[in-house]
Backbone as ProteinMPNN parsed JSONL, in Angstrom:
{"seq_chain_A": "YGESPFEYALGESGGSLQLAVMNGQIRWPSGPNPPYPEQLHQFVVWMLQPQVAVRPWVDDIIIHVDKLISKFSS", "coords_chain_A": {"N_chain_A": [[-14.119, -10.811, -10.948], [-16.967, -10.123, -12.016], [-17.154, -11.865, -14.393], [-16.542, -14.439, -16.658], [-13.492, -14.885, -17.456], [-13.629, -15.406, -20.005], [-15.354, -14.664, -21.745], [-14.947, -11.343, -22.621], [-14.852, -12.521, -26.177], [-17.126, -12.377, -27.015], [-17.663, -9.825, -27.144], [-16.512, -8.664, -29.295], [-15.769, -7.997, -33.005], [-17.545, -11.338, -34.837], [-16.197, -12.804, -32.587], [-16.046, -16.118, -30.059], [-17.497, -17.302, -27.854], [-17.37, -20.238, -27.263], [-15.17, -21.463, -29.41], [-13.383, -19.412, -27.509], [-13.023, -20.739, -25.072], [-11.955, -23.274, -26.134], [-9.651, -22.871, -26.946], [-8.593, -21.733, -25.119], [-8.39, -19.578, -24.404], [-7.631, -16.427, -22.349], [-8.123, -13.103, -20.889], [-8.05, -10.655, -18.781], [-9.536, -8.151, -16.85], [-8.03, -5.046, -17.66], [-6.22, -2.842, -15.855], [-4.666, 0.5, -13.414], [-4.837, -0.645, -10.982], [-4.443, -4.211, -10.26], [-7.711, -6.165, -8.452], [-7.332, -8.839, -8.307], [-4.364, -10.78, -7.201], [-1.754, -11.015, -9.517], [-0.782, -13.971, -9.18], [-2.845, -14.94, -8.797], [-4.376, -15.167, -10.889], [-2.705, -16.553, -12.924], [-2.985, -19.444, -11.338], [-6.006, -19.753, -12.406], [-5.262, -20.328, -15.29], [-4.003, -21.614, -15.165], [-5.343, -23.923, -14.044], [-7.476, -23.996, -16.301], [-6.216, -24.998, -18.531], [-6.798, -26.501, -22.491], [-5.459, -28.928, -23.044], [-5.581, -31.751, -21.911], [-3.98, -34.008, -20.375], [-2.659, -31.691, -19.556], [-3.392, -30.665, -17.438], [-3.542, -29.457, -14.065], [-4.128, -32.265, -11.061], [-6.301, -32.87, -8.891], [-5.573, -32.602, -6.623], [-2.796, -31.14, -6.706], [-3.976, -28.822, -7.055], [-5.239, -28.335, -5.204], [-3.126, -28.205, -2.704], [-1.917, -26.274, -4.458], [-3.495, -24.365, -3.267], [-3.327, -24.055, -0.687], [-0.744, -22.677, -0.997], [-1.571, -20.612, -1.861], [-3.165, -19.072, 0.244], [-1.447, -19.051, 2.374], [0.051, -17.338, 1.716], [-1.339, -15.539, 0.819], [-2.497, -14.886, 2.71], [-1.678, -12.992, 5.274]], "CA_chain_A": [[-14.731, -9.056, -11.994], [-17.862, -10.073, -12.387], [-17.349, -12.126, -15.527], [-15.404, -15.436, -16.932], [-12.406, -14.775, -18.456], [-13.89, -15.466, -21.385], [-16.478, -12.991, -21.977], [-14.115, -10.986, -23.904], [-14.968, -12.768, -26.217], [-18.226, -11.919, -27.253], [-17.968, -7.959, -27.746], [-15.55, -8.792, -30.768], [-16.696, -8.734, -34.394], [-16.974, -12.93, -34.964], [-15.736, -13.673, -31.091], [-17.483, -17.426, -29.756], [-17.586, -18.276, -25.939], [-17.122, -21.858, -27.77], [-13.81, -21.197, -29.446], [-12.045, -18.709, -26.737], [-12.637, -21.292, -24.108], [-11.248, -24.439, -26.657], [-8.433, -22.255, -27.604], [-7.531, -21.158, -23.554], [-8.029, -17.584, -24.837], [-7.942, -16.053, -21.487], [-8.207, -12.425, -20.944], [-8.383, -10.393, -17.934], [-9.462, -7.155, -17.278], [-6.936, -4.297, -17.265], [-6.178, -1.266, -14.814], [-4.057, 0.046, -12.919], [-4.956, -1.805, -9.931], [-6.2, -4.95, -10.319], [-8.067, -6.491, -7.43], [-6.544, -9.87, -7.173], [-2.902, -10.88, -7.514], [-1.046, -12.096, -11.531], [-0.561, -14.923, -9.143], [-4.346, -15.876, -9.04], [-5.227, -15.691, -12.497], [-2.294, -17.881, -13.739], [-3.491, -20.335, -10.73], [-6.727, -20.022, -13.232], [-4.865, -20.073, -16.179], [-2.67, -23.698, -15.474], [-6.791, -24.879, -14.285], [-8.018, -23.891, -17.206], [-5.419, -25.083, -19.823], [-7.306, -26.78, -23.252], [-5.237, -30.359, -23.516], [-6.373, -32.649, -19.875], [-1.941, -33.516, -19.917], [-1.646, -30.854, -18.873], [-4.428, -29.772, -16.616], [-3.528, -30.233, -12.338], [-5.031, -33.036, -10.55], [-7.075, -32.125, -7.349], [-4.551, -32.563, -5.189], [-1.766, -30.035, -6.946], [-4.843, -27.861, -6.788], [-5.602, -27.763, -3.082], [-1.991, -28.048, -1.961], [-1.876, -24.102, -4.35], [-4.473, -23.491, -3.024], [-3.398, -23.484, 0.835], [0.03, -21.807, -0.839], [-1.562, -19.064, -1.418], [-3.822, -18.619, 1.523], [-0.766, -18.421, 3.123], [0.984, -16.3, 1.247], [-2.049, -13.941, 0.841], [-3.35, -13.793, 4.365], [-1.236, -12.867, 6.339]], "C_chain_A": [[-16.005, -9.199, -12.763], [-18.326, -10.461, -13.901], [-16.821, -13.457, -15.97], [-14.595, -14.497, -17.386], [-12.224, -15.092, -19.577], [-14.813, -14.599, -22.644], [-16.09, -12.66, -22.807], [-14.234, -11.545, -25.362], [-16.242, -12.379, -27.508], [-18.622, -10.95, -27.355], [-17.002, -7.863, -28.586], [-16.135, -9.244, -31.802], [-16.085, -10.689, -34.653], [-16.4, -13.287, -33.613], [-16.536, -14.288, -31.301], [-16.347, -16.868, -28.832], [-16.771, -19.746, -26.533], [-15.191, -21.835, -27.78], [-12.925, -20.735, -28.687], [-11.885, -20.048, -25.594], [-12.136, -22.555, -24.612], [-10.262, -24.34, -26.429], [-7.796, -22.035, -25.842], [-7.707, -19.758, -23.904], [-8.245, -17.322, -23.326], [-7.357, -14.491, -20.972], [-8.436, -11.583, -19.407], [-8.486, -8.681, -18.691], [-8.203, -5.711, -16.698], [-7.118, -3.42, -16.4], [-5.421, -0.955, -14.348], [-3.892, -0.243, -11.242], [-5.453, -2.865, -9.605], [-6.534, -5.179, -9.191], [-7.497, -7.741, -7.016], [-4.735, -10.068, -8.262], [-3.008, -12.086, -8.738], [-1.018, -13.884, -10.348], [-1.727, -15.677, -9.121], [-4.532, -15.975, -10.382], [-3.989, -16.483, -13.411], [-2.256, -19.298, -13.143], [-4.96, -20.189, -11.806], [-6.228, -20.301, -14.677], [-4.508, -21.65, -16.374], [-4.02, -24.384, -14.954], [-7.451, -25.435, -15.319], [-7.657, -24.832, -18.344], [-6.597, -26.802, -21.084], [-7.111, -28.745, -23.102], [-4.989, -30.584, -21.726], [-4.776, -33.59, -19.685], [-1.845, -32.756, -19.337], [-1.955, -29.99, -18.319], [-3.788, -30.334, -15.564], [-4.512, -31.703, -12.244], [-5.835, -32.465, -9.473], [-6.565, -32.233, -6.834], [-3.441, -31.919, -5.54], [-3.079, -29.206, -6.573], [-5.245, -27.585, -5.232], [-4.095, -27.987, -2.216], [-1.2, -26.855, -2.633], [-2.557, -23.627, -4.244], [-3.923, -22.82, -1.857], [-2.2, -22.731, 0.583], [0.085, -20.632, -0.792], [-2.428, -18.571, -1.098], [-2.242, -18.495, 2.297], [-0.232, -17.804, 3.272], [0.509, -15.286, 1.499], [-3.228, -13.933, 1.849], [-2.441, -13.211, 5.565], [-1.342, -10.6, 5.904]], "O_chain_A": [[-16.223, -8.644, -13.84], [-19.233, -9.946, -14.554], [-16.344, -13.733, -14.869], [-14.975, -13.366, -17.69], [-11.166, -15.143, -20.203], [-14.805, -14.195, -23.807], [-16.397, -13.146, -23.895], [-13.486, -10.843, -26.042], [-16.032, -12.172, -28.703], [-19.81, -10.78, -27.631], [-16.524, -6.73, -28.638], [-16.784, -10.284, -31.915], [-14.956, -11.18, -34.66], [-16.047, -14.466, -33.647], [-17.496, -14.066, -32.038], [-15.218, -16.379, -28.869], [-15.667, -20.12, -26.138], [-14.333, -22.023, -26.917], [-11.779, -21.18, -28.753], [-10.749, -20.376, -25.253], [-11.753, -23.262, -23.68], [-9.617, -25.21, -25.844], [-6.615, -22.212, -25.543], [-6.919, -18.902, -23.501], [-9.138, -18.038, -22.874], [-6.175, -14.494, -20.627], [-9.308, -12.198, -18.792], [-8.125, -8.135, -19.733], [-7.724, -5.567, -15.574], [-8.284, -3.152, -16.108], [-4.622, -1.891, -14.375], [-2.908, -0.029, -10.534], [-6.48, -2.977, -8.936], [-5.848, -4.534, -8.398], [-7.173, -7.971, -5.851], [-4.275, -9.7, -9.343], [-3.623, -13.13, -8.957], [-1.277, -14.918, -10.962], [-1.735, -16.883, -9.369], [-4.879, -17.039, -10.896], [-4.284, -16.979, -14.498], [-1.798, -20.25, -13.774], [-4.822, -21.322, -12.268], [-7.211, -20.583, -15.363], [-4.655, -22.485, -17.267], [-4.071, -25.552, -15.337], [-7.882, -26.575, -15.49], [-8.515, -25.389, -19.029], [-6.984, -27.84, -20.546], [-8.0, -29.595, -23.062], [-4.499, -29.94, -20.799], [-4.551, -33.797, -18.493], [-1.006, -32.771, -18.436], [-1.459, -28.863, -18.302], [-3.379, -31.489, -15.688], [-5.339, -32.102, -13.063], [-5.819, -31.235, -9.426], [-7.075, -31.812, -5.796], [-2.677, -31.981, -4.576], [-3.039, -28.933, -5.374], [-5.45, -26.622, -4.493], [-4.144, -27.892, -0.989], [-0.231, -26.333, -2.081], [-2.753, -22.538, -4.784], [-3.882, -21.598, -1.714], [-1.98, -21.94, 1.501], [0.847, -19.805, -0.292], [-2.858, -17.623, -1.756], [-2.147, -17.417, 2.884], [0.203, -17.38, 4.343], [1.027, -14.312, 2.046], [-4.317, -13.361, 1.893], [-2.826, -13.111, 6.73], [-0.968, -9.791, 6.753]]}, "name": "protein", "num_of_chains": 1, "seq": "YGESPFEYALGESGGSLQLAVMNGQIRWPSGPNPPYPEQLHQFVVWMLQPQVAVRPWVDDIIIHVDKLISKFSS"}
């Protein structure tokens, strides 16, 4: 998309990139034909959880990436 999923906060009145990151406030550009599948958005949100205990381990990420590659490479 050309920017992080947090940069929307910079364009809002009183917006703060730091607060958006700390609170896990992620927004994706909207449009009729998004260039990336919803599963990829969900994957990024999963990895960027504000609470450390909820974030996936690297082994979980590798497994999930393998599944995404298998699903979308055909």
